[in-house]
C-alpha positions, 0 to 999 in steps of 0.5 A: 500500500505504501509503495502504491502511495509513493508511486502515486505521489511520484507520478503527480510530482512528475506531472507538476514538473512537466506543467511548470516546464511547459509553462516556462518554455511558453513564457520564454518563447512568448507564446503567452501574452504579456501581462497588462501593466497597472496603467493607473499606477504608472500614470500616477508615478509619471505625474509625480515624477514630472511634478518633482522635476518642475515640468508639465505632465504630459511632457510638451517636447520630450526627447532622449539622448543615449550615450553608449560609452557612458551607459547613460540615457538622458531624458530631455524636456524642450532640450533640457535634461531632466533625468538620467538613467543607467543602461545596459547594452550588448557585450559588442556595443562598440561601433555602429550597427550595420547588419542583422546579428552583429549585436551592435546598438545603432548610432544616429538619430531615430524616433520611438515608432511603437510601444507595447508590453513585453513578456520578456522585456516588461515594456518595449519602445521600438526605435526607427532603425534602420533609419534612412542613413542606414538604408543608404549605406546598406544599399551602397554596400549591396546589403539591401535591394532597391525595393527594400531601400524604398520600403525603409524610405517610405516608412521613415517619411511616414513616421512609422517603424521601418521594415525590421526583416532586412539584412540590416536588422531591426527590432531595436528598442528601449526596454526593461530587464535590468542593468547589472551587466551588458546582456542585450542583442543590441537594444537599450535595457533599463531597470524596470522602474525606469522604463515605466517612466519612459513608457508613460512619458515618451509618445510615438515620434519622440526623437532619440539620439544615440551617440558612441 
């Protein structure tokens, strides 16, 4: 009887481990939808931040400056810095991004082209890489076709996200996940509490300048 009981608990234990394992894989592969943040809390937090900085909420003319070497992100309002945040990049962060898979963070002028919650990164603000200057270089070097170049050009002119599936790469963004070490594949990572503020304060179209 005791043997049967032990066997039953063993089977149940293995079943639980299997369920947990499948859930973990689904989460990692983003089969599960991202949980909805508490938008009311984040709005209150952003308003309190602006009050503390002596600026209006929502911001009137926000912009972002990222300095890769210093591992800093600066939030500006009407051209004046109002906050700075530590960031993490990839281990291959030195140099401009030129192709898919090089793990570089692009350098130049971009804008926020999309925003969404992320299962893996908490909150994600997509950037408009590749920009027109990246497309010009890619076309000159034979990386992309004329059709791909024109698609990027049209997207940039319309202020939307350019194609992210060309040999130049894409899906570069600002997101959460922590800054204890360089770990991204080319994105800009922040502490979750910092990306909460940026997510609420930066509308689509916000200029983002990334320097070496």
